[in-house]
C-alpha positions as CSV (number, residue, x, y, z in Angstrom):
1,X,12.0,21.8,-22.6
2,X,12.0,24.1,-20.2
3,X,13.2,27.7,-22.1
4,X,9.5,26.9,-24.1
5,X,7.5,26.6,-21.2
6,X,9.0,28.5,-18.4
7,X,10.3,32.0,-17.9
8,X,14.0,32.4,-18.1
9,X,15.0,33.8,-14.5
10,X,17.9,35.2,-12.9
11,X,16.9,35.4,-9.6
12,X,19.0,33.5,-7.1
13,X,16.4,32.9,-5.0
14,X,14.6,30.2,-7.2
15,X,17.5,28.6,-7.7
16,X,18.2,27.9,-4.1
17,X,14.4,26.8,-3.7
18,X,15.3,24.6,-6.7
19,X,18.2,23.2,-5.1
20,X,16.9,22.8,-1.4
21,X,13.4,20.6,-3.3
22,X,16.1,18.8,-5.4
23,X,17.8,17.7,-2.3
24,X,15.0,16.3,-0.4
25,X,13.9,14.3,-3.2
26,X,17.5,13.0,-3.0
27,X,17.3,12.0,0.5
28,X,14.0,10.7,0.6
29,X,15.1,8.3,-2.2
30,X,18.5,7.6,-0.5
31,X,16.8,6.5,3.0
32,X,14.2,4.8,1.4
33,X,15.9,3.3,-1.2
34,X,13.7,-0.3,-1.0
35,X,11.0,1.6,-2.2
36,X,12.0,3.4,-5.3
37,X,14.0,1.9,-8.3
38,X,17.6,1.9,-7.6
39,X,18.7,4.4,-10.0
40,X,17.2,7.3,-8.1
41,X,19.7,6.8,-5.3
42,X,22.7,7.4,-7.8
43,X,24.2,11.2,-7.9
44,X,23.3,11.2,-11.9
45,X,20.0,11.1,-10.9
46,X,20.1,14.3,-8.7
47,X,21.9,15.9,-11.3
48,X,18.8,15.0,-13.9
49,X,16.0,16.4,-11.1
50,X,18.1,19.9,-11.5
51,X,18.2,19.8,-14.9
52,X,14.7,19.0,-15.2
53,X,13.3,21.1,-12.6
54,X,10.4,21.8,-12.0
55,X,9.3,18.6,-14.4
56,X,10.1,15.1,-12.8
57,X,12.4,13.2,-14.7
58,X,10.2,10.2,-14.0
59,X,7.4,12.1,-15.8
60,X,10.0,12.7,-19.0
61,X,10.8,9.2,-19.1
62,X,7.4,8.0,-19.1
63,X,6.7,10.4,-22.6
64,X,9.8,10.1,-23.8
65,X,10.0,6.5,-23.6
66,X,6.4,5.1,-23.2
67,X,4.5,8.0,-25.1
68,X,6.9,8.6,-27.9
69,X,7.0,5.0,-28.8
70,X,3.4,5.6,-30.5
71,X,3.0,6.1,-33.9
72,X,0.9,9.0,-33.7
73,X,2.6,10.6,-30.6
74,X,5.3,13.3,-32.0
75,X,8.5,13.2,-30.0
76,X,9.4,16.6,-29.2
77,X,6.0,18.5,-30.7
78,X,3.9,15.9,-28.9
79,X,5.7,16.2,-25.5
80,X,5.1,20.4,-25.8
81,X,1.5,20.6,-26.6
82,X,0.9,17.8,-23.6
83,X,2.9,19.3,-20.9
84,X,1.8,23.1,-22.2
85,X,-1.7,22.0,-21.2
86,X,-0.8,20.1,-18.3
87,X,1.1,23.1,-17.1
88,X,-1.7,25.7,-17.6
89,X,-3.8,23.7,-15.4
90,X,-2.4,23.3,-12.2
91,X,-1.0,26.6,-12.6
92,X,-4.9,27.7,-12.8
93,X,-5.4,25.1,-9.8
94,X,-2.8,27.0,-8.1
95,X,-1.0,23.4,-7.6
96,X,1.4,23.6,-4.7
97,X,3.5,20.5,-5.4
98,X,7.1,20.2,-4.9
99,X,7.5,18.9,-9.0
100,X,5.4,18.4,-11.6
101,X,5.0,14.3,-11.7
102,X,3.0,11.6,-13.5
103,X,0.7,11.8,-10.5
104,X,0.0,15.6,-10.8
105,X,-1.3,14.8,-14.2
106,X,-5.0,16.5,-14.1
107,X,-6.7,14.0,-16.6
108,X,-10.0,15.6,-15.3
109,X,-8.9,18.6,-17.3
110,X,-10.7,17.8,-20.8
111,X,-8.1,19.7,-22.4
112,X,-5.3,17.4,-21.0
113,X,-7.5,14.5,-21.0
114,X,-7.5,14.8,-24.9
115,X,-4.2,15.2,-25.4
116,X,-3.9,11.8,-23.4
117,X,-6.2,9.6,-25.6
118,X,-6.2,10.8,-29.0
119,X,-2.7,9.2,-30.0
120,X,-4.4,5.9,-28.7
121,X,-6.6,3.6,-30.7
122,X,-8.9,2.7,-27.7
123,X,-11.8,4.6,-26.1
124,X,-10.6,5.1,-22.7
125,X,-12.7,8.1,-21.8
126,X,-14.8,5.8,-20.0
127,X,-12.2,3.8,-18.6
128,X,-10.7,7.6,-17.2
129,X,-13.3,8.6,-16.1
130,X,-14.5,5.6,-14.0
131,X,-11.1,4.3,-12.4
132,X,-8.3,7.1,-13.1
133,X,-9.5,10.4,-12.6
134,X,-12.9,12.5,-12.7
135,X,-15.8,13.9,-10.3
136,X,-17.5,10.2,-10.3
137,X,-14.3,8.3,-10.4
138,X,-13.4,5.5,-8.5
139,X,-10.2,7.0,-6.5
140,X,-11.9,10.1,-6.1
141,X,-14.3,8.2,-3.6
142,X,-12.0,6.0,-2.0
143,X,-9.7,9.2,-1.6
144,X,-12.9,11.0,0.2
145,X,-14.2,8.3,2.8
146,X,-10.2,7.8,4.1
147,X,-8.9,10.8,5.2
148,X,-5.5,9.1,5.5
149,X,-5.6,9.1,2.0
150,X,-7.5,11.8,1.5
151,X,-5.2,14.2,2.6
152,X,-2.9,13.6,-0.5
153,X,-5.4,12.4,-3.1
154,X,-3.3,9.0,-2.8
155,X,-5.7,7.1,-5.0
156,X,-5.9,9.7,-7.8
157,X,-2.4,10.6,-7.8
158,X,-1.7,6.5,-7.6
159,X,-3.8,6.1,-11.0
160,X,-2.5,9.1,-13.0
161,X,0.9,7.7,-12.3
162,X,-0.3,3.9,-13.8
163,X,-2.0,5.1,-16.7
164,X,0.9,7.3,-17.7
165,X,3.3,4.4,-17.7
166,X,0.8,1.7,-18.8
167,X,-1.9,3.2,-21.1
168,X,0.6,4.0,-24.8
169,X,2.2,0.1,-23.8
170,X,-1.1,-1.9,-23.5
171,X,-0.3,-3.9,-26.6
172,X,3.4,-4.4,-25.7
173,X,4.9,-8.2,-24.3
174,X,6.3,-6.4,-21.1
175,X,3.4,-4.0,-19.8
176,X,2.6,-2.0,-16.5
177,X,4.7,-0.3,-14.4
178,X,6.6,-1.8,-10.9
179,X,5.3,-1.0,-7.9
180,X,8.5,1.2,-7.1
181,X,8.2,2.8,-10.3
182,X,4.4,3.7,-9.7
183,X,5.7,5.1,-6.5
184,X,8.1,7.1,-8.0
185,X,5.7,8.7,-9.6
186,X,3.5,9.8,-6.6
187,X,5.6,10.5,-3.8
188,X,7.0,13.5,-2.8
189,X,9.4,14.5,0.5
190,X,7.5,14.5,3.6
191,X,4.8,11.8,2.6
192,X,4.3,8.4,3.6
193,X,5.2,6.0,1.2
194,X,3.3,3.3,2.8
195,X,0.1,5.5,1.8
196,X,0.3,5.7,-1.5
197,X,1.0,1.4,-1.0
198,X,-2.6,1.0,0.7
199,X,-3.8,3.0,-1.9
200,X,-2.6,0.5,-4.7
201,X,-3.7,-2.4,-2.8
202,X,-7.4,-0.9,-2.3
203,X,-7.4,0.0,-6.0
204,X,-6.4,-3.5,-7.2
205,X,-9.0,-4.7,-4.6
206,X,-12.1,-2.5,-6.1
207,X,-10.8,-1.1,-9.6
208,X,-12.6,-2.3,-12.8
209,X,-10.2,-1.2,-15.1
210,X,-6.7,-2.2,-12.8
211,X,-4.8,-5.2,-13.5
212,X,-1.9,-6.6,-11.5
213,X,1.0,-9.4,-12.7
214,X,3.2,-9.9,-10.1
215,X,4.6,-6.4,-8.8
216,X,2.9,-4.3,-12.5
217,X,0.5,-2.6,-12.7
218,X,-1.6,-1.3,-15.5
219,X,-5.1,0.4,-16.6
220,X,-6.3,-1.7,-19.6
221,X,-9.9,-0.9,-21.6
222,X,-11.1,-4.5,-20.5
223,X,-12.6,-4.9,-17.0
224,X,-11.4,-7.5,-14.7
225,X,-12.7,-9.5,-12.5
226,X,-13.1,-7.5,-9.6
227,X,-16.8,-6.7,-10.1
228,X,-17.7,-10.1,-10.1
229,X,-15.8,-10.8,-7.2
230,X,-17.5,-8.0,-5.0
231,X,-20.6,-9.5,-6.2
232,X,-19.4,-13.0,-4.9
233,X,-18.4,-11.3,-1.5
234,X,-21.0,-9.9,-0.7
235,X,-23.4,-12.2,-1.4
236,X,-21.6,-14.5,0.7
237,X,-21.6,-12.0,3.5
238,X,-25.6,-11.7,3.1
239,X,-25.9,-15.4,4.2
240,X,-22.4,-15.7,6.2
241,X,-23.0,-19.2,6.6
242,X,-20.1,-20.4,4.3
243,X,-17.9,-17.4,5.6
244,X,-18.3,-19.0,9.3
245,X,-17.9,-22.5,8.4
246,X,-14.6,-21.1,6.7
247,X,-13.0,-19.4,10.0
248,X,-14.4,-22.6,12.1
249,X,-12.8,-25.2,10.0
250,X,-9.5,-23.3,9.9
251,X,-9.6,-22.9,13.8
252,X,-10.5,-26.8,13.9
253,X,-7.2,-27.3,11.6
254,X,-5.1,-25.3,13.3
255,X,-6.4,-27.0,16.6
256,X,-5.7,-30.4,14.9
257,X,-1.9,-29.3,13.4
258,X,-0.5,-27.8,16.7
259,X,-2.0,-30.7,19.3
260,X,-1.2,-27.7,21.8
261,X,-3.9,-27.7,24.3
262,X,-1.6,-26.1,27.3
263,X,-3.3,-26.3,30.3
264,X,-6.8,-27.3,29.2
265,X,-8.0,-31.3,29.1
266,X,-9.9,-30.3,25.2
267,X,-10.5,-27.6,23.6
268,X,-13.9,-27.2,21.9
269,X,-14.6,-25.3,18.9
270,X,-17.6,-23.6,17.3
271,X,-20.0,-25.8,19.4
272,X,-23.7,-25.2,18.0
273,X,-25.2,-26.3,20.9
274,X,-24.6,-26.3,24.9
275,X,-25.7,-29.7,24.8
276,X,-22.6,-30.8,23.3
277,X,-20.3,-29.4,26.0
278,X,-20.0,-32.4,28.6
279,X,-20.5,-32.0,32.3
280,X,-18.4,-34.5,34.1
281,X,-16.3,-33.6,37.7
282,X,-13.4,-35.8,35.9
283,X,-12.8,-34.2,32.6
284,X,-10.5,-31.6,33.8
285,X,-10.5,-28.0,32.7
286,X,-12.1,-26.9,29.3
287,X,-11.8,-24.3,26.8
288,X,-14.7,-23.8,25.2
289,X,-14.0,-21.1,21.7
290,X,-17.6,-19.3,20.7
291,X,-18.8,-19.6,17.4
292,X,-18.0,-16.2,15.1
293,X,-21.6,-15.6,14.9
294,X,-21.5,-15.3,18.6
295,X,-19.2,-12.4,19.1
296,X,-18.4,-10.1,22.2
297,X,-18.8,-6.5,22.5
298,X,-16.1,-4.4,24.8
299,X,-18.1,-3.3,28.4
300,X,-21.6,-4.7,26.7
301,X,-24.0,-6.6,29.1
302,X,-25.8,-8.5,26.5
303,X,-23.4,-9.2,23.4
304,X,-24.1,-12.5,21.7
305,X,-21.3,-14.1,23.3
306,X,-22.4,-12.9,27.1
307,X,-25.7,-14.5,26.1
308,X,-24.1,-17.7,25.2
309,X,-21.7,-18.4,27.9
310,X,-24.3,-17.1,30.3
311,X,-26.8,-20.5,28.6
312,X,-24.3,-22.5,28.5
313,X,-22.9,-22.3,32.0
314,X,-26.6,-22.5,33.4
315,X,-27.5,-25.3,31.1
316,X,-26.2,-28.5,29.6
317,X,-28.8,-28.3,26.6
318,X,-32.2,-28.8,28.4
319,X,-30.5,-29.7,31.6
320,X,-29.2,-28.0,34.6
321,X,-25.0,-28.2,34.5
322,X,-23.2,-28.4,37.9
323,X,-19.8,-28.5,37.0
324,X,-19.4,-25.1,35.6
325,X,-16.4,-24.0,36.9
326,X,-14.6,-26.3,34.7
327,X,-15.4,-24.3,31.6
328,X,-13.5,-21.1,30.4
329,X,-14.7,-19.2,27.1
330,X,-12.9,-17.8,24.5
331,X,-15.2,-14.9,22.5
332,X,-14.1,-13.1,19.5
333,X,-14.2,-9.4,19.6
334,X,-17.2,-7.6,17.0
335,X,-15.0,-5.1,15.5
336,X,-12.8,-8.1,14.9
337,X,-14.5,-10.6,13.6
338,X,-16.0,-8.1,11.0
339,X,-13.1,-8.1,9.6
340,X,-12.2,-11.3,9.1
341,X,-15.8,-12.0,7.8
342,X,-14.8,-9.4,5.0
343,X,-11.6,-11.2,4.5
344,X,-12.5,-14.3,4.8
345,X,-15.4,-13.5,2.2
346,X,-12.9,-11.9,-0.4
347,X,-10.9,-15.0,-0.1
348,X,-13.7,-17.2,-0.9
349,X,-14.8,-15.4,-4.1
350,X,-11.2,-15.1,-5.2
351,X,-11.6,-18.7,-5.2
352,X,-14.4,-19.1,-6.5
353,X,-13.5,-17.2,-9.5
354,X,-10.8,-19.8,-10.1
355,X,-12.9,-22.8,-9.8
356,X,-15.0,-21.7,-12.1
357,X,-12.2,-20.5,-14.7
358,X,-11.0,-24.5,-14.1
359,X,-14.6,-25.6,-14.6
360,X,-14.6,-23.5,-18.3
361,X,-17.6,-21.7,-17.2
362,X,-15.3,-18.7,-17.2
363,X,-13.3,-17.5,-20.0
364,X,-10.2,-15.8,-18.2
365,X,-7.2,-14.5,-20.3
366,X,-3.8,-15.0,-18.6
367,X,-3.7,-12.0,-17.0
368,X,-6.9,-12.1,-15.6
369,X,-6.1,-15.7,-13.9
370,X,-2.7,-14.2,-12.8
371,X,-4.4,-11.6,-11.2
372,X,-6.9,-13.9,-9.2
373,X,-4.0,-15.7,-8.2
374,X,-2.3,-12.8,-7.1
375,X,-5.6,-11.7,-4.8
376,X,-6.5,-15.0,-4.0
377,X,-3.4,-15.5,-2.1
378,X,-3.3,-11.9,-0.9
379,X,-6.5,-12.5,0.8
380,X,-5.3,-16.1,1.8
381,X,-2.2,-14.2,4.0
382,X,-4.6,-11.4,5.2
383,X,-6.9,-14.0,6.7
384,X,-4.3,-16.5,8.2
385,X,-3.0,-13.1,9.8
386,X,-6.3,-11.7,10.8
387,X,-6.5,-11.8,14.9
388,X,-9.7,-12.4,16.4
């Protein structure tokens, strides 16, 4: 493959550079072994990288294991045709990647895209342009919106890697790639593995054609339910009543479950009116947890929380308050409560999808149902761990 696609060289400096790159990859796989497939830590994999250089063995594995399983894909000629176009495109772009990995296959190049779709039965071009790679694709948009992702083109590299490992096996029983293998197809030495994990999470939240089942990911030609979920989450955020109710219900449940009031005689949670706070001298010190619709902005003199607290200290409903020094107030931080509201809206949206599926008003297949359950559980965890 190297003889057919690259010029032969005897320059010893190039061999030194090759060995340095291979050692850097091997060191990354050994020191961060939990992030990559186990075979990458073995000495044999280092030998494979040296033999395959400048093409990463993972790209060859995907081509010879997955793409070669297609009836129309000729094992040797098909790989040569594709890689010739990939290498030409990367050369024209002056790509500086250490090795050519699945994540570096430029699917926005028309000739490369043609090679990657001509062997498949379904119409993949609109899927690639929307959720994999292209000027108007979701991965490119997310990369542009997030500098930490954009400096690596993390989302584009993740979706390219998933496509290379899942498109030819879409009809297989065990479809998709494990998250460790997705990272294997993306990450180079000196880059943060966590950044690509973050990109993967964002994509599964927003992409229309990306599926997840446990720790396996694949791109399909059938849309998932992400768009429906996002629409429902946006509707919840427009009103927010149900979002606030979920937050206060969780606070009430936590308060009842723990039963620990500490130094307080009573804890009042998300009261609607200042009239609900008793004003009696023998009730001891009480903690008042403000409703999420009354957040505080640091250093602000007129935040919703400060206005509500000042009113509560002056009045019990329409009557004057006398024992104001028995009250302590706890208010949510505006920035943090907004993030919590978004997480709660996502959680409630996924819950509603599963509820509608049980009512048979949605016809989810097994993988869509599994994805909905996975995302519901993940968003629930986000809500549980979100500080106010």
